[in-house]
N, C-alpha and C positions, 0 to 999 in steps of 0.2 A: 803462209798459214790461210784459205775458207774462211772468215766471217758465217757466220750462223744464217746468215739470212740473204749468203750468195747460193747463186746455182751451180751442181760443179765444176770443176773449174778440168774443161775436156780439150783442150790445146788441137785437136785434130776435128771434132768438129769446129769450132770456130774459122780451122783454114775451110772447110767443104763449105757451109756459110758464106766465106766470103771469096771462095773461090765461086758458088752461084750467079755473087749480087755482081763482079766487078768482072770475076774471067783471070785466064792470068797476066802478069804483070811484067815480065822479057826484061827480067835485070843482072845487071846492074846496067844504066847507059854509059858504053868504052867500048873501045873498038879495041883496045887488048885486056889482057890481066894487068903487065904490067900500069897501064892505065886506069884499072880499077883502083890498082894501090896507091896511086896519085894520088885518086879521087876522095881513096878514105881517109887520108891525112889530111887531104886539106878542108876537106868536107869539116872539120874541127870548131861545133862557134861561129859558124858563119847557112846565108842560106845558097843554095843550092845553081845560083843562078850567079853568084860570086865564082861555085865555082867550075862553072863552066866556059865564063874567061877569062881564067888566067892558064885553064886547062887550054883553052885556042889559044892564047900566049904563050906559052909552051909549045903546040903543035907546027905551029909561026914558026918557031925558032929552030926546028928538029929537035924536039929538048924531050917528047915525050919514050923516049929510051934513056937506059939508066947510060951507056957512056953519055949519049946527047946529052945529058939532063947531068952528069960530071963538068964533063967543057963547058961551062957555059963559071963565069964568074961568081962568088956568092954573090956578088953586085944587081948579075944580070939576072941574075937566078929571085931574089928575092922580086930586084924592081917587077918578073910576071906574076911574079904568084899575088903581086900591092893587089885587082882585084878580088881575092880569100881575105884578106884583114890577116889583123897580124902577122904581115908576110916574112919581116925577120924570122919571128917565132917558127915559120912556117918552115923555113926558109932551113933551117939549123937542122929544123926533123926530119921534112925529106932529104934532103940531103944524107943526116942520119943512115934513115931506112933504106935509098940507095946505096949504101958507103956495109952493109949489113947486106942490102941482097946478091952484091957483086963481088966480094969475102968469101961466103958461104955458099954460095951458090951461081956463082960465075955468071951472075946480073940474068937468071932463066929463074922464069918466077914458077917453070916445069917440072921444074929438077925439086923443090920447095913440099909437090907430093908422093915425094918417097919417103919423107919425113912422118912419123906416127904422130897423129893428131896433137895431140896435146904438153908432144916435146917440143916440138913446133913450135906450137900457144906458146909456150916460156920463151920463147927464142923472144919471141915475137917482142914480148913484153919486155923484155931485156935492154928493148933497143927507146935510140931516146926518144919523149913523144907519141909514145904509140902506147894509147892505153889496149882497158880489155871488148873498148868496142869496135874501135879502131881494128885492133887485132884480127880481133871475130868475121870482121865488116872482108880481112882479106882471106883470112882463111874460110870465107864462105863463097866469097862468090870471086875470087882470082882466082885461089889453088886448087876447091873445088872439094874444100873437103865439110863433114856434118854439121856441122854447128848454130846453130843461133843465135842472132844477133839482139842486144834487146835498147835499145836506144830508148825517150822521154816519149814517143810515141806507146810504145807497147808496156811503160808501168801507168799510163796515165789511162788505160783501155781496164787493163787484167784490175788495177784497181782501184777502177770506179765500179767493176762489176764485182770487188770486195774476193776477187783473187787471189792477191797480197797485199803487205803493204804496203804504203807510200815510197818507205826506208826499207824495204825488202833489197839484200843481195843483190848484185847484180853476179853472182854464179851461181849460187842458190835459185833465181827463176831462171836464172838458160837453162841450171840442171832440171827443176822443174818440168818445162818445157821441150824435153828432148826427151824423155823418158815416155810419154808419148807417144815414141815412134819404139821403143825398146822392142828389138830381135827383125827389125826390117831394115835393105838394103840401107848400102854408103849413100845410093846414085841418089834413091828413094829418099832418105834426108839431108842432100846435101836439096834435094827439088824441093822437098815440104818445107828447109830451112827456112832457105831463100825466103820463096812466095811469102811463108807468113810474114816476114819479117816486110817486106815490101804492101803484101798487102793490108797490116796494122798501121802500116803510115798512111795511106790513104783514109781509114777511117783516121783515125788522128787529123790530119787533117782537114776533112769535110765534114767529121758527122762531128768527132767527140773529141769536138774545142774547148784548151784550156776556160774562158768565161763562151756561155747561150752556147753551151751544146747541140745541136738538132738531133735524138734521141729517136725523138720521133719519127724519122724516116731514117734510123741510123738501120742497115743491116743486122747489125748484133741486139736488136732492143729487144728480143723475144728470151736472149739470155738474160740479160738485167734481174735485180732480185726487185724481189711485188713492192718493193717499197720504193725501187727508184734507183737511182746513182747512191751507194752509201759515201764515197765519201772523197774530195778535191784533192788532184792531184799535188805533191810537197812541189811546190815551182823549185825549190833545190834542184829537184833535180834534172831538170831544164834548160838551167842558167848552165848546170856543172855539166849535160850531155851538147848541150849544144841543140839548133832549132836544125829545119832546111835539109835534113837528108836527102841521097835522093831519088829520091823516089816521088818528088816531087813532081818530077816531067810525069807519070804518071800515076792514076789509069784520065784523062781527058775527062775532065766533067760534063762534054755532052753522052760519049763513048760510057762507062761511068752513070751517067744519068738514064739512060734508057736501060744500060738488065737492072740496074737495080732498082727503078718502077714495077720493070714484070716481077721478079722479084719479090718485092713488098707484096705484092698482092697475092699472088701464086706458092710464098713457101714458108705459113708460117706455121706450118707442123714441124715436128721434132726430128733431123737427120739423124 
């Protein structure tokens, strides 16, 4: 629920402002849909740079396919996942996902598209180690389903603007965002949900920081309540969700900095 001091919650307006500030993010950084799935599992509770090292080790071992990954012994797979942290836990989770993908869809991510979005989501959530954020990352970025990914950056930004409570339920928040696109095509929703998620991470990393937020130069500053930040983000959500989503690769500081400077000079009027 929006607080009395907050401006109206308009996710499409948020997206429009951030696109003008940063441009499209061309996201998720991966060569194949299966690699997106691997990254979504490995990025739990670690920085993306560590995931990149683990993925590079898997690629060197020719294990970035369902068959190649299953061919590795448990110890060999865990050894290659070591850079991503919690490598024994993630070995079990990744192997469980690959077993699901192989048994249910013949190892082809593309076949998952034949299943209705929420039916597929329920099946993913039954897989060992797949939570809501991981499932939605797979659905949105690998499978191409219209679903919005909620993460710690989203919670921090939205709560500071007074649009949500710190303890807002994940699916309640996701549904609130998705309702703003009701009636639009699935293709448009997939594109916009993925872009909004990536752009919010850019804001969370560089402007809406846990400490010392840079509100004065943030592209969303005009959407803050007149009283400023309403409440700090609940740290428990960031510990639970982890940090370092793959969006840390983009936008580059130089590109986003140039665009943002021009944006802040010329676009204080409402969209």
